[in-house]
Residue, then its C-alpha position, 0 to 999 in steps of 0.5 A: m524502489d529501494q530494497s531493505f531487510g528488517k531486523i530479527h527479534s526474539p519471539i515472545s510467549r504465546s497462549l491464544v487458542l481460537d475456534a477454527s470453524p469456517v465462516e460458511n458454517e453459520a449454524s455451527s458458528k451460532r452455536q459456538v459464538a454467543s455474540s457477534k465476536w468470536q469468543v477468545a481466551r484472555v491472554n497476556s500475549k500472542k503471536v500474529l503473522i500478517v502476510q502481504t507479498a503483492f505490490i508495494g501499494d498493497v503493503i502500504l494498505a495493509t499497515p493499518l492491520a498491524e496497528a489495529v491488531q495491537q489495539v485489540f491485543p495490546d500484548s501481542q507480537i506482530d510480525f509482517m511478511t513481505i517482499p524485499a522491495a517493501a521491507n524499507l517501508l516496515e522496518k521502522n513501524k512501531f507496531i511491527n516486531r519483525v519484518v519477515i522477508f519472502d523473496k518469492r521472485g528471487r532466491q526463495r522462488g519455487l516449492l522447495a524454498l516455500w517448504k523451507l520457509a514454512k518450516s522456519l515459520q512453524q518454529e515461530h509458533y504463531d497463533v494467528a495468520l492474517v492474509p490479505h494477499r489473495s494468492l494460492r502461495s500465501a495461503l499454502l504457506v501459512r497452512l504448511a507452517k501449521i499456524p492454528q488460525r488462518l484468516g483470509f478472503d473467500r476470493s483467495a485462490g487458496k481459500w481452502f487453506f484458511t480456517r476462517r474465510v472472510p467475505y471480500r466486499q466492495k469497499h476500500e482495501v484498507e477497510r477490507n483488510l481490517d475485516l480480517l481482524r473484525v471477525l475476531d474482534n471489532n472493538f478498534a478504531a480503524p487506523s489509516p496507513k502510516i509509514f514511520r521514518d527516522n532522523s536520517d530519512e528526514q535529514i536527507v530530504g531536508q537537504l534536498l529541499n534546502d537546495n530548492k527552497a526558493a519555490k513558492w510551493r512543492c508539487a510531486l508527480a508520479p508518472g510510473s506504473v508497472w502496467a503500461t495502460k495505467r500510465w497517463p502519457a508522459e507528454r501530459f505530465i510534461e505539459l502539466a509540470k510546465k504550467l505548474i511552474a510557469e503559472t503558480g511558481a511550483f517546484v516539481y519533484l518526480i518520484g518513482g522506483g528503479s523501473d521508472l528511471e528512464l521515464c522520469a529522466a526523459i520527463a525531467d529533461e523536457i521540463g527543464g528548471n524548477c524540477f528535481d528527478a528523485a526517481g530511484k534516488l530515495s528509499l521508500r521512507q525517504s520518498a514518504a518524507l519528501l511527499d510529507r513536505c509537498q502540498i500535492l501529489v499527482s499520481n497514476d493508480s499505483a503505489p505512490t498514491h498510497l505512499g502519499v496517503a501516509t503523509r500530509c500531502k493531498i493526492i490526485t489520482i488518475f484512473g484509466p483501465t481500473v476504477p476506484a470501486f476496486g478499493f484503491a482510491p486514495f484513502g481518507e478525506g481531501h483527495l481527488v480522483i480523475e477518470k472518464k466514464l467510458p463503457c470499456r472501463p474497467c478492462s481488467s483488475h490491474g490494467g494491462h500492457r496494452c489497451p484491449i481495444g487499441t484506443h487508450a481513451c481512458m487516459l488520452e481523454i484526460s487533458a493536462e489542462e483538466v488536471f491543472r485545474r484540479v490541482l489549483a482547486l485542491r491547492n486552494a481548498a482549506l484542507i491543504y496543508s500550508g507547508e512551512 
């Protein structure tokens, strides 16, 4: 999806000093901590850097961390480091002061660029780094930046670069990310993912909806995924869309990024009327605005699921090679998951480009009729937002 760059703001003052004992040293921790929280100095302001440079969905699921930090430390400056493709999601977020771009697959690729970025971060004088991204590069970066307090997961490839290693527990990714803050202070209400938009985002989507206002209701489909095995077959999406249009009077929107253009175009051609292919035509924030005006999204286990969670839309996520237990089911209440219980699942943490046993049964055994019935049930449920 669209790339965007965040605005740069002047840093504010800092004065926070925290204990740096690793989580594994329980005896030392008990001597130094008088309660379940770490003892922190009372300060007026501090600087916190959140680092999540994985996929777009991961960035969305890390946004509650920024809101929670502000709850705990109301006067803090919160900066968020991410990839160029995800910056559009964050630049209007009222809990984030500055979006720091790390173009790790482009112009900032390599050790020299990593070193230069670390030196620039060092000049910002951050007090705390919260690193939900479990990569060696992210951990090394905050260490090279000499950020005094560096919190990350004990399953990170670079865990030894952290001053505090937090257990990576089997729970939803949103709650897991918030665990990074809970070791500092757990006196906050757990937020949900949020995507802040501006008037221009709403106007663009409003015009799009005005062009298709005759439909009884709106349903979005997200057929893409970076991983081929996580894609429910295109033919099933086509069959589902045709049934939704013919039997319920739905107008169908296809959403996706630049890598989904060919797939979504082919699906739209087969569906025909009462369908708009929005893939690659909207920014991430605009896509969220569109989903906010749809009643249901049917998505693979990919970024649109989490984009939809940040709106009033209800989500049906189709799981194949991955499983909800990994922590990436749609967050919150009123959403549905469709999956088949097979002995070969899960076959990997992300999916893959081909089925290891050559059957792709995890996806092929999910019929369009089954998904259609679940859409009807969800649409008829009391939790569904009624629309305009």
